Steps between C-alpha positions, in 0.01 A plus 500: 500500500703583193618232246866521629395408853273214387775366259763526769295323761417227265859459386625482864230247600588286189872498586439432864260208452633378166854453625405308822589141579289265695618268766284243697612263761241256649527250774332184389497317841396705801752330722792321353596197723882548501769756417646486154878476513589260208355545151541347158381638161260301289648589160228589239517492129626825369682613813804688422840458676504882568162491678590174679813679631291804589259279705785309672671821591179634644440182703857502631449867621206373698745266683368178337707195409442402140511135387528367140210567268204256487285397184240751388199312640658447848288631787623262779848406626649363822830692427360854540252714695352662191503489118516821299401553137449803281371604160602812324388700196743711291432736227687693229529881481838595368633242752349218687326610824326306785119541450399273799613237736315268730673307781329223696626322819369164586517298836724205410336277746129551389544657157268774598570852364636718789546841342484645159646828371407668169658807339409672177606802312249739339436549136733808516780284639830581636812305448516347850791299629365142524735419781364790709141410407547142620691597810213731606224249427688214681575726802133608534388137468724375775414795727141395478570133527721555813241712665241229457720205607506396861831561675716205590557423853808329626 
């Protein structure tokens, strides 16, 4: 192989793998005991109003009813089916960009973690739309959760 081919292959590999994002959604409980229809956010220190709005919008698109926020350490409540919280990391590169976000959904009856979603951008990051990132992550989380939840019978 000549040098041009080797360099071209290395550059393409670097760009393909260096610009990738990672997303992981994990069910924490094998079989949730009840469907999640009503949620509240446990506000964490450092949560921004923009990301709170992104999360609430994503939850609404999943057909959920959103109740008033709860304190940061709340893991149980009789008012809702589940409690959601998130943590996010932002970095500066000409403008602020979302580096990573982790969203966790807890069973409000037991306080147990139901599902967790994590998204992270690569070192050669893009300037991703945080609303779209949160929407996609929440959607995948609820797809997995709904598939694992027993169906209600009337």
